[in-house]
NULUM-615540 format. One record per residue (C-alpha): residue in one letter; y, x, z; residue number from 1. Coordinates in Angstrom, 1 decimal, decimal comma, padded with zeros to 4 digits. Layout:
N
- a  Y  X  Z  NUM;
...
END
This chain:
376
- m  -025,9  022,6  -023,6  1;
- n  -024,8  025,3  -025,7  2;
- k  -022,6  027,4  -024,1  3;
- n  -021,4  029,3  -027,4  4;
- l  -020,0  026,6  -028,4  5;
- k  -016,6  026,8  -029,9  6;
- n  -015,0  023,7  -027,8  7;
- n  -017,0  022,8  -024,9  8;
- i  -015,5  019,4  -023,4  9;
- l  -016,0  017,6  -020,4  10;
- l  -015,7  014,2  -019,1  11;
- f  -014,3  013,5  -015,9  12;
- t  -014,3  009,9  -014,5  13;
- l  -014,4  008,0  -011,1  14;
- e  -016,5  005,0  -013,9  15;
- y  -019,0  005,8  -016,3  16;
- p  -022,7  003,6  -016,8  17;
- p  -024,3  002,0  -014,8  18;
- f  -020,9  001,2  -013,2  19;
- k  -019,9  -002,0  -015,1  20;
- g  -016,9  -002,7  -015,8  21;
- g  -014,5  -001,9  -018,9  22;
- v  -013,4  001,8  -018,3  23;
- a  -017,1  002,8  -017,9  24;
- n  -018,0  000,6  -021,1  25;
- y  -015,3  002,5  -023,1  26;
- y  -016,5  006,3  -021,6  27;
- g  -020,0  005,4  -021,5  28;
- n  -019,6  004,6  -025,8  29;
- v  -017,5  007,7  -026,3  30;
- v  -020,1  009,8  -025,2  31;
- k  -022,3  008,0  -027,0  32;
- y  -021,2  008,4  -030,2  33;
- w  -019,6  011,7  -029,9  34;
- p  -020,5  013,9  -032,8  35;
- d  -021,3  016,7  -031,3  36;
- e  -022,7  017,6  -027,2  37;
- i  -019,8  016,5  -024,8  38;
- m  -020,3  016,7  -020,7  39;
- v  -019,8  014,2  -018,1  40;
- l  -018,6  015,1  -014,5  41;
- t  -019,0  011,5  -012,5  42;
- d  -019,1  009,9  -009,0  43;
- d  -022,5  009,5  -007,3  44;
- k  -021,5  007,1  -004,5  45;
- k  -024,1  004,7  -006,4  46;
- g  -026,8  006,9  -006,2  47;
- i  -027,0  007,2  -010,1  48;
- a  -030,0  009,7  -011,2  49;
- p  -028,8  012,2  -014,2  50;
- l  -029,8  010,6  -017,6  51;
- s  -031,8  011,9  -020,3  52;
- r  -030,9  013,2  -023,7  53;
- d  -033,1  010,6  -025,2  54;
- a  -031,0  007,7  -023,2  55;
- i  -027,2  009,5  -024,1  56;
- p  -026,6  012,4  -025,9  57;
- s  -025,4  014,6  -023,4  58;
- n  -025,7  016,3  -020,3  59;
- l  -024,7  014,7  -017,3  60;
- i  -023,6  016,2  -014,0  61;
- i  -023,6  014,0  -011,0  62;
- k  -021,3  014,9  -008,5  63;
- k  -020,1  013,6  -004,9  64;
- l  -016,6  013,5  -005,9  65;
- l  -015,0  012,1  -003,6  66;
- r  -016,7  012,3  -000,3  67;
- p  -015,7  013,3  001,9  68;
- h  -012,2  013,7  000,2  69;
- w  -010,9  014,0  -003,4  70;
- l  -009,9  017,6  -002,9  71;
- f  -013,4  018,4  -002,9  72;
- s  -013,7  017,4  -006,2  73;
- l  -011,6  020,1  -007,6  74;
- w  -014,3  022,4  -006,0  75;
- h  -017,0  021,0  -008,4  76;
- l  -014,7  020,7  -011,5  77;
- w  -014,0  024,3  -011,0  78;
- r  -017,5  025,3  -011,0  79;
- a  -018,4  023,1  -014,3  80;
- i  -016,0  025,0  -015,8  81;
- r  -016,9  028,1  -014,9  82;
- k  -020,8  027,3  -015,4  83;
- y  -020,0  025,9  -018,6  84;
- k  -017,4  027,9  -020,1  85;
- i  -015,2  024,4  -020,6  86;
- n  -012,6  024,5  -022,7  87;
- t  -010,8  021,1  -023,0  88;
- v  -011,3  018,2  -019,8  89;
- l  -011,5  014,7  -020,5  90;
- i  -009,7  013,1  -017,4  91;
- g  -010,5  009,4  -016,8  92;
- h  -008,1  008,3  -013,8  93;
- i  -004,5  010,0  -014,1  94;
- l  -005,0  009,7  -010,3  95;
- p  -006,4  011,1  -008,2  96;
- l  -008,7  013,3  -011,1  97;
- g  -005,7  014,0  -012,8  98;
- t  -004,0  016,1  -010,2  99;
- v  -007,2  017,5  -009,3  100;
- a  -006,2  019,0  -013,0  101;
- w  -003,2  019,9  -012,9  102;
- l  -003,9  021,4  -009,4  103;
- l  -006,4  023,5  -011,1  104;
- r  -005,2  024,5  -014,7  105;
- k  -002,3  026,9  -012,4  106;
- m  -005,6  028,8  -011,5  107;
- t  -007,9  028,9  -014,6  108;
- r  -007,3  028,2  -018,4  109;
- f  -008,2  025,1  -019,6  110;
- d  -006,7  022,1  -021,5  111;
- y  -006,7  018,4  -020,3  112;
- v  -005,9  015,3  -022,0  113;
- v  -005,3  012,3  -019,7  114;
- f  -006,6  008,2  -020,7  115;
- l  -004,4  006,0  -019,9  116;
- h  -005,6  002,1  -019,7  117;
- g  -003,6  -000,2  -017,9  118;
- m  -003,8  -001,2  -014,2  119;
- d  -004,5  003,1  -013,4  120;
- f  -000,7  003,8  -015,3  121;
- s  001,0  000,6  -014,3  122;
- f  -000,1  002,0  -010,2  123;
- a  000,4  005,4  -010,9  124;
- i  004,2  004,8  -011,6  125;
- k  004,9  002,4  -008,7  126;
- s  006,7  005,1  -006,2  127;
- k  009,0  007,6  -006,7  128;
- r  006,2  010,1  -005,1  129;
- k  003,6  008,6  -007,3  130;
- q  005,7  008,2  -010,7  131;
- l  007,0  012,5  -010,2  132;
- l  003,7  013,3  -009,4  133;
- t  002,6  011,3  -012,6  134;
- q  005,3  012,6  -015,1  135;
- r  004,0  016,7  -014,0  136;
- i  000,5  016,0  -015,0  137;
- l  001,3  014,1  -018,4  138;
- k  004,3  016,9  -019,3  139;
- n  001,2  019,5  -019,3  140;
- a  -001,4  017,5  -020,9  141;
- k  -002,4  018,6  -024,1  142;
- k  -002,9  015,4  -025,1  143;
- v  -002,2  011,8  -023,7  144;
- i  -004,3  008,9  -024,8  145;
- c  -003,5  005,2  -024,1  146;
- v  -006,4  002,9  -024,7  147;
- n  -003,6  -000,1  -026,0  148;
- s  -000,3  000,0  -027,6  149;
- y  001,4  -001,6  -024,4  150;
- v  000,3  001,4  -021,9  151;
- e  001,9  003,4  -025,2  152;
- k  005,0  002,1  -024,8  153;
- l  005,1  002,6  -021,4  154;
- a  003,5  006,3  -021,3  155;
- r  006,9  007,3  -024,0  156;
- e  008,8  006,3  -021,4  157;
- i  008,0  009,5  -019,5  158;
- v  006,5  011,7  -022,0  159;
- e  007,2  013,1  -025,1  160;
- d  006,0  011,1  -028,2  161;
- d  004,7  014,1  -030,1  162;
- k  000,8  014,2  -027,4  163;
- i  000,7  010,5  -027,2  164;
- a  -002,0  008,6  -029,3  165;
- v  -003,6  004,8  -029,0  166;
- v  -007,7  005,2  -029,2  167;
- n  -008,6  001,6  -028,7  168;
- p  -012,2  000,2  -027,2  169;
- g  -014,6  -000,3  -030,3  170;
- v  -017,4  -002,8  -030,3  171;
- e  -021,2  -002,3  -031,4  172;
- q  -022,4  -004,5  -034,0  173;
- r  -024,2  -007,7  -033,3  174;
- t  -027,0  -008,8  -036,4  175;
- t  -029,4  -010,3  -034,6  176;
- h  -029,8  -013,6  -031,6  177;
- n  -032,6  -015,7  -030,2  178;
- a  -032,2  -018,7  -031,9  179;
- q  -034,6  -020,0  -029,6  180;
- r  -032,6  -019,6  -026,5  181;
- i  -029,8  -021,5  -028,3  182;
- i  -031,8  -024,1  -028,5  183;
- n  -033,1  -023,8  -024,8  184;
- l  -029,2  -023,3  -023,5  185;
- k  -028,5  -026,4  -025,9  186;
- k  -031,2  -028,8  -023,8  187;
- k  -030,4  -027,2  -020,4  188;
- y  -026,8  -028,2  -020,3  189;
- n  -026,6  -031,3  -022,4  190;
- l  -024,4  -029,4  -025,3  191;
- e  -026,0  -031,3  -028,3  192;
- g  -022,6  -033,1  -030,2  193;
- k  -020,3  -031,2  -028,3  194;
- k  -017,5  -028,7  -028,9  195;
- i  -017,9  -025,2  -026,7  196;
- l  -014,7  -023,7  -025,2  197;
- l  -016,1  -020,9  -023,4  198;
- q  -014,7  -018,0  -021,5  199;
- v  -016,9  -014,5  -020,4  200;
- g  -015,8  -012,0  -018,1  201;
- r  -014,7  -011,1  -014,1  202;
- l  -013,6  -013,8  -012,3  203;
- v  -010,3  -012,3  -011,4  204;
- k  -006,9  -014,8  -011,0  205;
- r  -005,1  -013,0  -014,0  206;
- k  -007,9  -014,2  -016,3  207;
- g  -006,5  -017,7  -016,4  208;
- v  -009,2  -019,7  -016,1  209;
- n  -007,1  -021,7  -013,4  210;
- k  -004,8  -022,3  -016,2  211;
- t  -007,3  -023,3  -018,5  212;
- l  -008,8  -026,2  -016,4  213;
- k  -005,0  -027,0  -015,3  214;
- a  -004,9  -028,0  -019,3  215;
- l  -008,3  -029,5  -019,8  216;
- p  -006,9  -032,8  -018,9  217;
- q  -004,7  -033,3  -021,5  218;
- v  -007,5  -031,8  -024,2  219;
- w  -009,6  -034,7  -023,1  220;
- e  -007,2  -037,1  -024,1  221;
- e  -008,0  -035,9  -027,8  222;
- v  -011,1  -034,2  -027,8  223;
- p  -013,1  -036,2  -025,5  224;
- e  -016,3  -034,2  -025,8  225;
- l  -015,2  -030,7  -025,3  226;
- i  -017,2  -028,9  -022,5  227;
- y  -015,7  -026,1  -021,3  228;
- i  -018,6  -023,0  -020,2  229;
- i  -017,6  -020,0  -017,7  230;
- a  -019,5  -017,3  -017,3  231;
- g  -018,6  -014,8  -014,9  232;
- d  -018,6  -013,7  -011,6  233;
- g  -015,5  -012,6  -008,7  234;
- p  -013,4  -013,0  -006,4  235;
- e  -012,1  -015,9  -007,4  236;
- i  -015,1  -017,9  -007,7  237;
- f  -014,5  -020,2  -005,1  238;
- n  -011,5  -021,2  -005,9  239;
- i  -012,2  -021,9  -009,4  240;
- k  -015,0  -024,5  -007,1  241;
- y  -012,4  -025,9  -005,2  242;
- s  -010,4  -026,3  -008,6  243;
- i  -012,8  -027,9  -010,3  244;
- l  -014,2  -030,0  -007,5  245;
- n  -010,6  -031,9  -008,1  246;
- i  -011,1  -032,6  -011,5  247;
- k  -012,1  -036,0  -012,4  248;
- d  -014,0  -034,9  -015,8  249;
- k  -015,8  -031,9  -013,9  250;
- n  -019,3  -033,3  -015,4  251;
- k  -017,3  -031,6  -018,4  252;
- i  -017,2  -028,1  -016,8  253;
- i  -019,7  -025,6  -016,5  254;
- l  -020,2  -022,3  -013,9  255;
- i  -022,6  -020,0  -015,1  256;
- n  -021,9  -017,1  -012,3  257;
- k  -025,6  -015,3  -013,1  258;
- a  -025,8  -015,1  -016,5  259;
- s  -028,4  -012,2  -018,3  260;
- d  -027,3  -010,5  -021,3  261;
- q  -029,3  -012,3  -023,5  262;
- e  -027,8  -015,4  -021,9  263;
- l  -024,2  -014,4  -022,5  264;
- t  -025,3  -013,2  -026,3  265;
- a  -026,6  -016,8  -026,8  266;
- l  -023,7  -018,2  -024,9  267;
- y  -021,4  -016,4  -027,5  268;
- e  -023,5  -018,0  -030,3  269;
- l  -023,3  -021,4  -029,6  270;
- c  -019,6  -021,8  -028,3  271;
- d  -016,9  -022,7  -031,1  272;
- i  -014,3  -021,1  -029,4  273;
- f  -013,5  -018,5  -027,0  274;
- i  -010,7  -018,1  -024,5  275;
- m  -009,5  -015,8  -021,5  276;
- p  -005,2  -016,3  -021,5  277;
- s  -005,0  -013,4  -019,2  278;
- r  -001,4  -012,3  -017,9  279;
- d  000,5  -009,7  -016,4  280;
- m  000,3  -009,9  -012,5  281;
- d  002,4  -007,6  -010,9  282;
- g  001,4  -005,0  -013,0  283;
- d  -002,5  -006,1  -013,4  284;
- f  -002,4  -007,0  -016,8  285;
- e  -005,3  -007,1  -019,5  286;
- g  -005,6  -003,4  -020,9  287;
- f  -007,2  -004,7  -024,1  288;
- g  -009,6  -007,3  -024,1  289;
- i  -013,4  -006,3  -025,5  290;
- v  -014,6  -009,8  -025,3  291;
- y  -012,1  -010,7  -027,9  292;
- l  -013,8  -008,9  -030,0  293;
- e  -017,5  -009,6  -029,2  294;
- a  -016,7  -013,2  -029,5  295;
- n  -015,5  -012,3  -033,1  296;
- l  -018,4  -010,0  -034,3  297;
- r  -020,1  -014,1  -033,9  298;
- d  -017,4  -015,4  -036,3  299;
- k  -015,9  -017,5  -033,4  300;
- p  -012,0  -017,8  -032,7  301;
- v  -010,4  -016,5  -030,0  302;
- i  -007,6  -017,9  -027,6  303;
- a  -005,4  -015,1  -025,9  304;
- g  -002,8  -014,9  -023,4  305;
- d  -000,1  -012,8  -024,8  306;
- s  000,6  -010,6  -022,5  307;
- g  -000,5  -006,5  -021,7  308;
- g  -002,8  -004,7  -023,9  309;
- v  -004,2  -008,2  -025,6  310;
- r  -001,9  -007,5  -029,0  311;
- d  -004,9  -005,0  -030,0  312;
- a  -007,1  -006,5  -029,8  313;
- v  -006,0  -010,4  -031,1  314;
- e  -003,9  -011,0  -033,8  315;
- d  -002,4  -014,3  -033,7  316;
- g  -003,0  -016,1  -036,8  317;
- v  -005,9  -013,6  -038,2  318;
- n  -009,0  -013,7  -035,7  319;
- g  -007,1  -016,0  -033,1  320;
- l  -004,1  -017,4  -031,2  321;
- l  -001,7  -015,8  -028,8  322;
- v  -000,6  -018,2  -026,4  323;
- d  002,1  -017,7  -022,9  324;
- p  -000,8  -017,3  -020,6  325;
- n  001,9  -019,0  -017,9  326;
- s  002,1  -022,6  -019,5  327;
- a  -001,1  -024,8  -019,9  328;
- d  001,0  -026,8  -022,2  329;
- e  000,9  -024,0  -024,8  330;
- i  -003,3  -023,3  -024,4  331;
- s  -003,9  -026,4  -024,4  332;
- k  -002,2  -027,5  -027,4  333;
- a  -004,1  -024,3  -028,9  334;
- i  -007,6  -025,8  -028,0  335;
- v  -006,7  -029,1  -029,3  336;
- r  -006,0  -027,4  -032,9  337;
- l  -008,8  -025,6  -032,9  338;
- c  -011,1  -028,3  -032,2  339;
- k  -009,1  -030,3  -035,0  340;
- d  -009,2  -028,2  -037,5  341;
- n  -012,2  -027,6  -038,9  342;
- e  -010,8  -024,8  -041,5  343;
- l  -008,8  -023,1  -039,2  344;
- r  -011,1  -022,3  -036,6  345;
- l  -014,2  -021,4  -039,2  346;
- e  -011,7  -018,8  -041,0  347;
- l  -010,1  -017,2  -037,8  348;
- g  -013,7  -016,6  -037,0  349;
- r  -014,8  -015,1  -040,4  350;
- q  -011,0  -013,0  -040,5  351;
- g  -012,1  -012,0  -036,6  352;
- k  -015,6  -010,7  -037,8  353;
- e  -014,6  -008,7  -040,4  354;
- r  -011,6  -006,9  -038,7  355;
- a  -013,9  -006,0  -035,6  356;
- m  -016,3  -004,2  -037,7  357;
- r  -014,1  -003,2  -040,1  358;
- d  -011,5  -001,0  -037,9  359;
- f  -013,2  -001,5  -034,1  360;
- s  -016,5  000,4  -034,6  361;
- w  -017,4  002,8  -031,9  362;
- e  -017,9  005,6  -034,8  363;
- k  -014,5  005,2  -036,5  364;
- q  -013,1  005,1  -032,8  365;
- t  -014,4  008,5  -031,2  366;
- e  -013,7  009,9  -034,6  367;
- k  -010,3  009,3  -034,4  368;
- l  -010,2  010,6  -030,8  369;
- k  -011,9  013,8  -032,1  370;
- q  -009,5  014,3  -034,8  371;
- i  -006,7  013,7  -031,9  372;
- l  -007,9  016,7  -030,4  373;
- n  -008,2  018,8  -032,8  374;
- n  -005,1  018,3  -034,0  375;
- n  -003,2  021,2  -031,9  376;
END
């Protein structure tokens, strides 16, 4: 890295590829599409090796940030700032990494920018002690970047407005698919002539699979050819399997918990409707929902739970339908509506693709972030 750069930037995060999840994906793409060089300081508890510059356009520092105690990350951050002449640190997790930056800033000169995703922030303000610490961290930050408008609203309650901005996640453009793989999946699961309802993602309770399962009997009364495919894994999988066993038409539900990336791409292509009725569960909510835009990129309309940061990803009547995620009746009516109204289904899918490509490219999102950081 050129140490003479005017603004050397370092990303300080606990989650970074190959770690899986929305937060890691967000930071991985910020670095990938960042127009200049950027450093990354992250945890290596999974034994991550440094990435080559051929793979990602950055230098990558890998350290054991949290072992044996999170305060050791203060040393690693201080050392990186000194060695690489860092001017700006991007804080990936307000607690505990925001605490580290706030303390270190008392001893050395640098600016820090805090990112807020959702659950990280809601948990950081649950107790009085953590809320006071969070206020101090945000007050001393140069900027506060919220990944969705819902978190922005929460953040404005404890920090001045002029330092807060929203930078949503982006999506990478999809231009090709494997037609033979789609044919093979149709044959494997006997999907010819069926309407396909797809849900993809980590199987946790707030994602709403249980609510969709409850809605299906009402849907099948009007759309008997509907097949519900659930692709994912997670702690809720055993409850989902048990629920399926108690459904009369359980042969119309397909659970795929070990799908490859190629199979997931094919599933997006062959489905008719994508669904994820996420809901807020005691501060654990959907920060954005990149899967909605992934489905839109394949011309598919989506059904989403109207909660958390979902409204940034899904505009009701534009690229999908928003429903009360706690109402199986609303969910069933939305499914039936899109199954029966071919024109609406195709229109929402078309509009969704145009919107995703126009407003949510990673190039556009990282450029927006860079402009925010440069605006003092």
